[in-house]
C-alpha positions in Angstrom: 52.6 -46.6 -7.9 56.2 -46.7 -6.7 57.3 -43.1 -6.9 56.9 -40.8 -3.9 58.2 -37.2 -4.6 61.3 -36.2 -2.6 59.6 -33.0 -1.5 56.8 -35.0 0.3 59.3 -37.4 1.8 61.5 -34.5 3.2 58.4 -32.6 4.5 57.0 -35.7 6.3 60.3 -36.5 7.9 60.9 -33.0 9.0 57.5 -32.4 10.5 56.3 -35.9 11.5 59.5 -37.9 12.2 58.9 -41.6 12.5 55.2 -41.2 11.8 56.0 -39.4 8.6 58.5 -42.2 7.6 55.8 -44.8 8.2 53.3 -42.8 6.2 55.7 -42.6 3.2 56.6 -46.2 3.4 53.0 -47.2 3.1 52.0 -44.9 0.3 52.6 -47.2 -2.7 50.4 -50.0 -1.1 47.8 -47.5 0.0 47.5 -46.0 -3.5 47.2 -49.5 -5.1 44.5 -50.4 -2.5 42.3 -47.4 -3.3 42.8 -47.4 -7.0 41.4 -50.9 -7.0 38.7 -50.4 -4.3 37.2 -47.3 -5.9 37.8 -48.6 -9.5 40.2 -45.8 -10.5 42.7 -45.4 -13.3 45.6 -43.1 -13.1 45.8 -40.4 -15.8 48.9 -38.4 -14.9 51.9 -37.7 -12.7 51.6 -37.5 -9.0 51.1 -34.2 -7.2 51.9 -33.3 -3.6 52.0 -30.6 -1.0 53.5 -30.8 2.5 51.0 -33.3 3.9 49.4 -35.3 1.1 50.0 -37.2 -2.2 47.4 -36.6 -4.9 46.9 -38.8 -8.0 44.9 -37.6 -11.0 42.5 -40.5 -11.8 39.4 -41.4 -13.9 36.5 -43.2 -12.3 34.8 -46.3 -13.8 32.1 -44.0 -15.3 34.8 -42.0 -17.1 34.6 -38.9 -14.9 37.8 -37.3 -13.7 38.7 -37.2 -10.0 41.7 -36.8 -7.7 42.8 -39.4 -5.1 44.2 -37.7 -2.0 46.3 -39.8 0.4 47.2 -38.3 3.7 47.9 -39.0 7.3 45.0 -38.6 9.8 46.0 -35.9 12.2 44.4 -33.0 14.1 44.4 -30.8 11.0 43.1 -33.4 8.4 40.6 -35.2 10.6 37.8 -32.7 10.0 38.3 -32.3 6.2 35.6 -34.8 5.1 33.0 -33.4 7.5 33.7 -29.9 6.2 33.5 -30.9 2.6 30.3 -32.8 3.2 28.8 -29.7 4.9 29.8 -27.4 2.0 28.5 -29.9 -0.5 30.4 -28.3 -3.3 29.2 -24.7 -2.5 32.5 -22.8 -2.9 34.6 -25.9 -2.3 35.7 -29.0 -4.0 33.2 -31.9 -3.8 34.0 -35.0 -1.8 33.2 -38.2 -3.7 34.5 -41.0 -1.4 36.1 -41.1 2.0 37.9 -43.9 4.0 37.7 -43.0 7.6 40.5 -45.4 8.8 43.2 -44.0 6.6 41.8 -40.5 5.8 42.0 -41.2 2.1 39.7 -39.0 -0.1 38.4 -39.1 -3.6 37.7 -35.6 -4.7 36.2 -33.8 -7.7 39.0 -33.0 -10.2 39.7 -29.3 -10.5 42.2 -27.6 -12.8 45.4 -28.1 -10.8 47.4 -26.0 -13.3 45.4 -22.8 -12.5 45.8 -21.5 -9.0 44.4 -18.2 -7.9 48.1 -17.1 -7.2 48.5 -16.7 -11.0 45.6 -14.2 -11.1 47.0 -12.4 -8.0 50.2 -11.7 -9.9 48.2 -9.8 -12.5 45.3 -8.4 -10.5 45.7 -8.3 -6.7 42.4 -6.7 -6.1 40.5 -9.3 -8.1 42.2 -12.1 -6.3 41.3 -10.7 -2.9 37.8 -10.2 -4.1 37.6 -13.9 -5.1 38.8 -15.0 -1.6 36.3 -12.8 0.1 33.5 -14.1 -2.0 34.5 -17.7 -1.3 34.8 -17.0 2.5 31.4 -15.4 2.5 29.9 -18.6 1.2 32.0 -21.1 3.2 31.5 -19.3 6.5 27.8 -19.0 6.0 27.6 -22.7 6.9 27.4 -23.8 10.6 30.3 -26.0 11.7 29.5 -29.7 12.0 29.6 -31.3 15.4 32.9 -32.5 16.6 35.3 -30.0 14.9 38.0 -28.3 16.8 36.8 -24.9 18.2 38.4 -21.5 17.9 37.7 -20.9 21.6 40.2 -23.6 22.7 42.7 -22.4 20.1 42.5 -18.8 21.3 42.8 -19.9 24.9 45.9 -21.9 24.1 47.5 -18.9 22.3 46.9 -16.6 25.2 48.4 -19.1 27.5 51.5 -19.2 25.4 52.1 -15.5 25.2 54.2 -15.1 28.4 56.7 -17.7 27.4 57.0 -16.2 23.9 57.6 -12.7 25.3 60.4 -14.1 27.4 62.1 -15.3 24.2 61.9 -11.9 22.4 64.4 -9.2 23.2 63.3 -6.5 20.8 61.0 -4.0 22.6 58.9 -3.2 19.5 58.3 -6.8 18.8 57.3 -7.5 22.4 54.9 -4.6 22.3 53.3 -5.8 19.1 52.9 -9.3 20.5 51.3 -7.9 23.6 48.9 -5.7 21.6 47.8 -8.7 19.4 47.2 -10.7 22.5 45.2 -7.9 24.1 43.0 -7.6 20.9 42.5 -11.4 20.9 41.5 -11.4 24.6 38.7 -8.9 23.8 36.9 -11.4 21.5 38.1 -14.8 22.7 35.0 -15.2 24.9 32.8 -15.3 21.7 34.7 -17.6 19.4 31.8 -18.2 17.0 30.3 -21.3 15.4 30.8 -21.0 11.6 32.7 -23.5 9.5 36.1 -22.1 8.8 38.6 -23.2 6.1 41.5 -21.9 8.2 44.0 -22.1 5.3 42.5 -20.2 2.4 45.6 -18.9 0.7 45.9 -18.4 -3.1 47.3 -21.8 -3.8 44.3 -23.4 -2.1 42.0 -21.9 -4.6 41.8 -23.7 -8.0 39.9 -23.0 -11.2 37.1 -25.4 -12.0 34.6 -26.2 -14.7 31.3 -25.8 -12.8 32.5 -22.6 -11.0 35.3 -20.1 -11.8 37.1 -20.8 -8.5 36.8 -23.4 -5.7 38.6 -23.9 -2.4 40.6 -27.0 -1.6 42.5 -28.5 1.3 40.7 -27.1 4.4 42.0 -27.4 7.9 38.5 -27.1 9.4 37.7 -25.1 12.5 34.5 -23.9 14.2 34.7 -20.2 14.9 34.4 -16.6 13.8 34.9 -15.7 10.1 37.2 -12.9 11.1 39.9 -15.5 11.8 40.0 -16.3 8.1 41.2 -13.0 6.6 45.0 -13.0 7.1 46.1 -15.4 4.3 44.6 -13.1 1.7 46.2 -10.1 3.4 49.7 -11.6 3.4 49.7 -13.6 0.1 52.0 -11.8 -2.5 52.6 -9.3 0.4 52.6 -5.6 -0.3 52.6 -3.4 2.8 50.8 -0.6 1.1 47.9 -3.0 0.3 47.2 -4.2 3.8 44.5 -1.7 4.6 42.5 -1.9 1.4 42.7 -5.7 1.4 41.3 -5.8 5.0 38.6 -3.3 4.0 37.6 -5.3 0.9 37.5 -8.6 2.7 35.3 -7.2 5.5 33.0 -5.5 3.0 32.6 -8.6 0.8 32.1 -11.0 3.8 29.9 -8.5 5.7 31.9 -8.8 8.9 32.0 -6.3 11.7 35.2 -4.5 11.2 36.3 -4.2 14.8 35.7 -7.8 15.5 37.4 -8.9 12.3 40.3 -6.7 13.2 40.7 -8.3 16.6 40.5 -11.8 15.1 43.0 -10.9 12.4 45.4 -9.7 15.0 44.8 -13.0 16.8 45.8 -14.8 13.6 49.0 -12.7 13.5 49.6 -13.7 17.1 49.2 -17.4 16.2 51.7 -17.2 13.4 54.2 -15.3 15.6 53.8 -17.9 18.4 54.5 -20.7 15.9 57.7 -18.9 14.8 58.9 -18.5 18.3 58.1 -22.2 19.1 60.2 -23.1 16.0 63.2 -21.3 17.6 62.9 -17.9 15.9 64.0 -15.0 18.1 62.7 -12.3 15.8 59.2 -11.8 14.5 58.3 -12.0 10.8 58.5 -8.6 9.2 55.3 -9.1 7.2 53.3 -10.2 10.2 54.5 -7.2 12.1 53.6 -4.8 9.2 50.0 -6.2 9.2 49.8 -5.8 13.0 51.1 -2.3 12.9 48.7 -1.3 10.1 45.7 -2.7 11.9 46.8 -1.2 15.2 47.3 2.2 13.6 51.1 2.2 14.0 52.1 2.2 10.3 55.7 2.5 9.6 57.9 1.5 6.6 58.6 -2.2 6.2 62.4 -2.9 6.5 63.1 -6.7 6.7 65.4 -7.8 9.4 65.5 -4.5 11.3 63.8 -3.4 14.4 
């Protein structure tokens, strides 16, 4: 393999700098190494996201699979442990793993059929699918050694004062403070369930053995309420925030007040990331979610205060 997609190159350089350049430079040799080691034959063009290169392959026994090549970092380090814990129940199966490089051989799913396509036609059904997957995934206790939501929440709360100092809009400052207050109420009981942490529509693929399966987790040990926001903001419609939240909590069986607090915590996390990246205004969609869950509904006008 000699081709590395430009999109992956640009993303790695942007987010990881020299480490990303080193990863990209070593990809052709790494692909060749694991194609030989795991007796794989390529069967199609490369695929990629922001963090990984994926090769469609066939194993020696003729079964289809996907070779995922990625950097080992804080987000990817727990992926094999999570996939083993789920053992295919609601998530893609792990077939092989190389601990040194983080390379994974995965069950082959239908990469041409993302849940996002269903969401365009039937928003309610797509949210239902995510809720059903989350109910299964978060029923599993987190393996030892994963990052914990408690530490993540504490770090967010520590970062609030600096973020407030960078925001000039009073409404936005008030929302950030309210999200932080909601998070502070539940941060002392962070939970111990196995969280996917990134279950948006494009991380749900159609499969042969089940209609839909989750891929690409960024595992975290914590409360399932922290998992709801991606399905609330995907294909965002402000008028759907409330029923999406209601449906997700119903399907997952979560306590609504606790799930609301953790969802506001997730909004806080996204807003803090934006401020850290240099933004001086908060994302309009995140604000609309916060206002709905805080009972402060107002029309969504992008770019206005």
